[in-house]
RODO-2510 file (C-alpha; in nm, 4 decimals, decimal comma):
residues 319
     n   res          X          Y          Z
     1     m     0,0026     0,0231    -0,0139
     2     l     0,1297     0,3395    -0,0787
     3     s     0,2538     0,5636     0,2251
     4     r     0,0155     0,8537     0,1352
     5     t    -0,2754     0,6126     0,1292
     6     a    -0,2024     0,4269     0,4639
     7     d    -0,1435     0,7915     0,6217
     8     n    -0,4949     0,9033     0,5333
     9     l    -0,6418     0,6008     0,6564
    10     f    -0,4463     0,6229     0,9653
    11     w    -0,5740     0,9844     1,0237
    12     v    -0,9272     0,9163     0,9511
    13     s    -0,9807     0,6572     1,2261
    14     r    -0,7553     0,8689     1,4380
    15     y    -0,9421     1,2020     1,4085
    16     v    -1,2857     1,0395     1,4705
    17     e    -1,1687     0,8738     1,7754
    18     r    -1,0171     1,2157     1,9052
    19     a    -1,3396     1,3717     1,8147
    20     e    -1,5523     1,1159     2,0237
    21     n    -1,2960     1,1217     2,3015
    22     t    -1,3212     1,5045     2,3247
    23     a    -1,7227     1,4948     2,3376
    24     r    -1,7092     1,2298     2,6086
    25     m    -1,4869     1,4195     2,8403
    26     l    -1,6725     1,7514     2,7943
    27     d    -2,0036     1,5878     2,8467
    28     i    -1,8804     1,4462     3,1705
    29     n    -1,7487     1,7922     3,2686
    30     l    -2,1064     1,9298     3,2246
    31     q    -2,2728     1,6656     3,4164
    32     m    -2,0129     1,7105     3,7118
    33     a    -2,0789     2,1005     3,6877
    34     l    -2,4371     2,0554     3,8110
    35     l    -2,3125     1,9347     4,1341
    36     p    -2,2127     2,1698     4,4145
    37     h    -1,8395     2,2969     4,3538
    38     g    -1,6323     2,5572     4,4918
    39     k    -1,5167     2,8177     4,2504
    40     k    -1,1490     2,6791     4,2411
    41     s    -1,2725     2,3359     4,1964
    42     l    -1,5045     2,4301     3,9018
    43     e    -1,2276     2,6094     3,7162
    44     q    -0,9849     2,3265     3,7779
    45     t    -1,2454     2,0522     3,6328
    46     w    -1,2348     2,2822     3,3196
    47     r    -0,8733     2,3345     3,3042
    48     a    -0,8444     1,9628     3,3209
    49     s    -0,9961     1,9291     2,9889
    50     l    -0,7595     2,1649     2,8229
    51     a    -0,4594     1,9751     2,9964
    52     i    -0,5626     1,6475     2,9000
    53     s    -0,5558     1,7608     2,5132
    54     e    -0,2447     1,9819     2,5874
    55     l    -0,4487     2,2928     2,4808
    56     q    -0,3970     2,5195     2,7786
    57     s    -0,1379     2,7349     2,6216
    58     r    -0,3540     2,7721     2,3177
    59     y    -0,6503     2,8558     2,4914
    60     d    -0,4851     3,1131     2,6962
    61     e    -0,3307     3,2912     2,3886
    62     r    -0,7137     3,3292     2,2812
    63     y    -0,9042     3,4135     2,6060
    64     d    -0,8191     3,6244     2,8961
    65     t    -1,0148     3,4239     3,1618
    66     l    -1,1436     3,0724     3,1628
    67     s    -1,5160     3,0043     3,1594
    68     p    -1,7094     2,6991     3,0521
    69     r    -1,8996     2,8829     2,7676
    70     d    -1,5472     2,9684     2,6105
    71     v    -1,3780     2,6210     2,6765
    72     l    -1,6853     2,4701     2,4934
    73     a    -1,6594     2,7073     2,1935
    74     f    -1,2834     2,6361     2,1766
    75     m    -1,3000     2,2674     2,2009
    76     v    -1,6116     2,1867     1,9959
    77     t    -1,6698     2,4575     1,7206
    78     d    -1,3365     2,6596     1,6890
    79     p    -1,1990     2,5867     1,3355
    80     k    -0,8773     2,7488     1,4440
    81     n    -0,8202     2,4858     1,7166
    82     p    -0,7081     2,1538     1,5168
    83     s    -0,8310     1,9409     1,8211
    84     s    -1,1647     2,0824     1,8163
    85     i    -1,4443     1,8360     1,7546
    86     y    -1,4952     2,0460     1,4499
    87     s    -1,1665     2,0513     1,3022
    88     c    -1,1314     1,6638     1,3678
    89     l    -1,4587     1,5855     1,1884
    90     s    -1,3580     1,8216     0,9009
    91     s    -1,0038     1,6375     0,8656
    92     a    -1,1694     1,3010     0,9019
    93     r    -1,3595     1,3717     0,6039
    94     e    -1,0881     1,5206     0,4093
    95     a    -0,8702     1,2246     0,4595
    96     a    -1,1286     0,9974     0,3904
    97     r    -1,2209     1,1815     0,0617
    98     a    -0,8426     1,1416    -0,0378
    99     v    -0,8777     0,7607    -0,0069
   100     r    -1,2211     0,7076    -0,1359
   101     g    -1,0860     0,4146    -0,3566
   102     s    -0,9660     0,2391    -0,0499
   103     l    -1,3127     0,2779     0,1270
   104     t    -1,6299     0,1005     0,0762
   105     t    -1,9214     0,3648    -0,0534
   106     e    -2,0926     0,2860     0,2899
   107     v    -1,7829     0,4162     0,4717
   108     w    -1,7327     0,7279     0,2638
   109     e    -2,0794     0,8282     0,3025
   110     t    -2,0993     0,7871     0,6476
   111     h    -1,7975     1,0574     0,6849
   112     n    -1,9416     1,2626     0,4400
   113     t    -2,2669     1,2989     0,5940
   114     t    -2,1223     1,3260     0,9392
   115     w    -1,9576     1,6308     0,8073
   116     l    -2,2634     1,7980     0,6367
   117     e    -2,4789     1,7357     0,9389
   118     l    -2,2118     1,8824     1,1508
   119     q    -2,2412     2,1990     0,9643
   120     r    -2,6050     2,1926     0,9870
   121     l    -2,6047     2,1532     1,3637
   122     v    -2,3236     2,4102     1,4322
   123     a    -2,5345     2,6578     1,1879
   124     n    -2,8394     2,5826     1,4311
   125     d    -2,6285     2,6382     1,7426
   126     l    -2,6932     2,3137     1,8926
   127     p    -2,3575     2,2841     2,0711
   128     q    -2,4137     2,5898     2,2654
   129     r    -2,8048     2,5403     2,3049
   130     d    -2,7881     2,1617     2,4085
   131     p    -2,4263     2,0448     2,4255
   132     s    -2,5174     1,7181     2,5976
   133     e    -2,7347     1,6347     2,2706
   134     f    -2,4748     1,7225     2,0591
   135     f    -2,2122     1,5171     2,2325
   136     e    -2,4222     1,2145     2,2197
   137     w    -2,4764     1,2854     1,8316
   138     v    -2,0698     1,2944     1,8075
   139     k    -2,0508     0,9648     1,9905
   140     f    -2,3351     0,8083     1,7793
   141     r    -2,1611     0,9150     1,4603
   142     s    -1,8163     0,7640     1,5860
   143     h    -1,9939     0,4419     1,6658
   144     l    -2,1516     0,4339     1,3183
   145     s    -1,8190     0,4873     1,1366
   146     r    -1,6600     0,2056     1,3405
   147     g    -1,9693    -0,0058     1,2823
   148     v    -1,9706     0,0391     0,8925
   149     t    -1,5948     0,0027     0,8655
   150     r    -1,6091    -0,3123     1,0495
   151     g    -1,9201    -0,4519     0,8820
   152     t    -1,8356    -0,3288     0,5145
   153     m    -1,4621    -0,3422     0,4533
   154     l    -1,2564    -0,6168     0,3376
   155     d    -1,0122    -0,7543     0,6115
   156     d    -0,6983    -0,6174     0,4362
   157     e    -0,4223    -0,3597     0,5050
   158     a    -0,6599    -0,0630     0,4696
   159     l    -0,8846    -0,2011     0,7493
   160     h    -0,5635    -0,2520     0,9774
   161     f    -0,4396     0,0781     0,9392
   162     l    -0,7727     0,2278     1,0614
   163     g    -0,7407     0,0018     1,3412
   164     i    -0,3788     0,1157     1,4510
   165     g    -0,5168     0,4665     1,4213
   166     t    -0,8209     0,4227     1,6359
   167     h    -0,6299     0,2163     1,9286
   168     l    -0,3187     0,4313     1,9222
   169     e    -0,5540     0,7484     1,9875
   170     r    -0,7686     0,5553     2,2284
   171     a    -0,4800     0,4394     2,4268
   172     d    -0,3326     0,8040     2,4497
   173     n    -0,6842     0,9488     2,5680
   174     t    -0,7324     0,6974     2,8288
   175     a    -0,3799     0,7617     2,9762
   176     r    -0,4079     1,1277     2,9562
   177     l    -0,7588     1,1201     3,1103
   178     l    -0,6342     0,8854     3,4084
   179     d    -0,3330     1,1080     3,4777
   180     v    -0,5091     1,4484     3,4791
   181     r    -0,8273     1,3323     3,6712
   182     f    -0,6237     1,1407     3,9427
   183     h    -0,4164     1,4509     3,9910
   184     e    -0,7056     1,6829     3,9691
   185     y    -0,8626     1,4688     4,2486
   186     v    -0,5551     1,4524     4,4735
   187     d    -0,4942     1,8258     4,4388
   188     d    -0,8310     1,9160     4,5157
   189     d    -0,8559     2,1586     4,8444
   190     e    -1,2078     2,2588     4,8863
   191     p    -1,2548     2,4584     5,1841
   192     d    -1,4794     2,2020     5,3625
   193     p    -1,3720     1,8689     5,2378
   194     e    -1,5442     1,6638     5,5159
   195     a    -1,8871     1,7866     5,4236
   196     i    -1,8195     1,6906     5,0541
   197     d    -1,6099     1,3960     5,0582
   198     s    -1,8163     1,0989     5,0592
   199     y    -2,0541     1,1837     4,7626
   200     r    -1,7774     1,3755     4,5708
   201     e    -1,5197     1,0964     4,5713
   202     f    -1,8124     0,8723     4,4401
   203     y    -1,8970     1,1040     4,1541
   204     h    -1,5547     1,1795     4,0705
   205     w    -1,4705     0,8138     3,9990
   206     a    -1,8085     0,7521     3,8516
   207     a    -1,7602     1,0446     3,6177
   208     i    -1,4127     0,8988     3,4972
   209     l    -1,5784     0,5633     3,4366
   210     r    -1,8736     0,7190     3,2519
   211     s    -1,6340     0,9093     3,0531
   212     v    -1,5220     0,5870     2,8947
   213     s    -1,8571     0,4008     2,9140
   214     a    -1,7017     0,1637     3,1682
   215     f    -1,9461     0,2783     3,4812
   216     e    -2,1762    -0,0445     3,3953
   217     i    -1,8629    -0,2690     3,3306
   218     y    -1,7222    -0,1520     3,6640
   219     r    -2,0594    -0,2533     3,8424
   220     k    -2,0506    -0,6009     3,6595
   221     v    -1,6772    -0,6880     3,7281
   222     y    -1,6327    -0,5667     4,0927
   223     r    -1,9990    -0,5388     4,2317
   224     d    -1,8643    -0,3122     4,4920
   225     v    -1,7997     0,0630     4,5986
   226     v    -1,6072     0,2540     4,3262
   227     t    -1,2505     0,3038     4,4273
   228     p    -0,9658     0,4714     4,2787
   229     a    -0,7224     0,1604     4,2670
   230     r    -1,0000    -0,0486     4,0991
   231     v    -1,0792     0,2200     3,8407
   232     a    -0,7020     0,2352     3,7512
   233     e    -0,7105    -0,1452     3,7317
   234     l    -1,0198    -0,1556     3,5093
   235     l    -0,8684     0,1070     3,2819
   236     i    -0,5214     0,0127     3,2465
   237     v    -0,4638    -0,3870     3,2963
   238     r    -0,8194    -0,5274     3,2244
   239     k    -0,7887    -0,6462     2,8602
   240     d    -1,1513    -0,7343     2,8572
   241     m    -1,2569    -0,3453     2,8982
   242     p    -1,2587    -0,2208     2,5337
   243     r    -1,1027     0,1257     2,6139
   244     s    -0,8570     0,0081     2,8551
   245     l    -0,4742     0,0629     2,7911
   246     a    -0,4190    -0,3350     2,7783
   247     s    -0,7111    -0,3665     2,5266
   248     s    -0,5855    -0,0699     2,3161
   249     v    -0,2199    -0,1667     2,2884
   250     h    -0,3261    -0,5435     2,2165
   251     a    -0,5451    -0,4303     1,9205
   252     v    -0,2577    -0,2053     1,7916
   253     l    -0,0078    -0,4988     1,8295
   254     g    -0,2474    -0,7102     1,6250
   255     d    -0,3056    -0,4760     1,3504
   256     l     0,1018    -0,4199     1,3312
   257     n     0,1557    -0,7828     1,2751
   258     r    -0,0793    -0,7764     0,9833
   259     v     0,0756    -0,5039     0,7990
   260     s     0,4422    -0,5977     0,8988
   261     n     0,7124    -0,4961     0,6387
   262     d     1,0961    -0,5157     0,6379
   263     r     1,1263    -0,1991     0,8377
   264     s     0,8766    -0,2411     1,1208
   265     g     1,0483    -0,5280     1,3159
   266     e     1,1632    -0,2937     1,5784
   267     t     0,8291    -0,1128     1,6069
   268     e     0,6356    -0,4623     1,6644
   269     r     0,9028    -0,5678     1,8895
   270     l     0,8294    -0,2639     2,1266
   271     a     0,4697    -0,2750     2,0906
   272     g     0,4885    -0,6639     2,1995
   273     q     0,6794    -0,5498     2,4804
   274     l     0,4314    -0,2895     2,5915
   275     d     0,1476    -0,5444     2,5410
   276     a     0,3366    -0,7781     2,7877
   277     d     0,3901    -0,5127     3,0231
   278     l     0,0182    -0,4617     3,0492
   279     r    -0,0950    -0,8201     2,9994
   280     y     0,1252    -0,9387     3,3039
   281     g     0,1271    -0,6165     3,5121
   282     r    -0,0558    -0,5783     3,8416
   283     i    -0,2201    -0,2610     3,9193
   284     d    -0,0728    -0,2749     4,2969
   285     d     0,2869    -0,2698     4,1701
   286     i     0,1795     0,0173     3,9242
   287     l     0,0281     0,2310     4,2468
   288     a     0,3266     0,1482     4,4456
   289     a     0,5510     0,2831     4,1971
   290     g     0,3214     0,5936     4,1415
   291     l     0,0674     0,6284     3,9079
   292     h     0,1736     0,9562     3,7512
   293     p     0,5281     0,8336     3,6533
   294     w     0,3746     0,5202     3,5042
   295     l     0,1333     0,7017     3,3231
   296     t     0,3927     0,9607     3,1907
   297     q     0,6251     0,6683     3,0718
   298     f     0,3348     0,5017     2,9139
   299     l     0,2439     0,8085     2,7023
   300     r     0,6115     0,8389     2,5904
   301     r     0,5886     0,4820     2,4714
   302     i     0,2674     0,5079     2,3066
   303     n     0,3558     0,8426     2,1199
   304     d     0,7040     0,6697     2,0362
   305     l     0,4777     0,3977     1,8693
   306     g     0,2827     0,6332     1,6817
   307     n     0,5924     0,8302     1,5565
   308     r     0,7578     0,4671     1,4641
   309     v     0,4531     0,3618     1,2793
   310     s     0,4671     0,6828     1,0745
   311     a     0,8513     0,6239     0,9974
   312     d     0,7888     0,2540     0,8958
   313     f     0,4389     0,2932     0,6988
   314     l     0,3216     0,6384     0,6549
   315     v     0,4320     0,9902     0,5137
   316     p     0,7153     1,1156     0,7638
   317     l     0,6178     1,3249     1,0202
   318     s     0,7696     1,6859     0,9726
   319     v     1,0502     1,7606     1,2004
***
């Protein structure tokens, strides 16, 4: 497969996954904002959304103060923000258009319709009038895109490059979510912590689980109260949890093995090593060593994998 074709396929799925992850994160922020909050805590929650996407400095260049309305506008509909939902779905559509010959008609029409509907919804101001409804629409279109792709495309290199993009983006986002949200909770210094601690802790961890569609899975697996250690275990080392780090890395390894070429041996080895670390790792050991250092190292490794995939198969990244 030509590098340019592989590159566009990789980014089609990565942009769609990024749009969905952003929608999930912002939707949970809106739900959490309905709970009693101190001013500092509420601001911290919205800053966490920017930190997860590494957009704090870009936001500060555009806005003098932080407000939920401005954060939503910046991360949802701002075409000048390359990581906004609007920009991601636009880029996904353009990448899909560039490789229409490698996609089925159903897949192309799904991406094109998503883009056309997005423009209509933005023109009707739905993201500001009813952001939760808009975020549900984004998640639905992402699910539809993956379902149509898996249901209509040949099991060949095109499908595998789409899979690599999806799961690299998912692993990166889940790790960032865990890292920022754990720090947000630990650093919280509300003026009256005793009055809010019990319900606040539950809703904090429940919100993290809901942001990755894992709350019901948590209840099924653990059948007990929500605790930080179990949230970390479910989202890091449980391979049967669809959006966990273990599941995402294992999927990347499987697709890499199917598109292997004479340059990708080291990339496959590093992916296999990371897969083994997650498969045989124990959450107690990870927490004992420090969750933040572990997640920081994981993000380095997953980003290195992305760079190596680009070097081995895709259009080289600009330096």
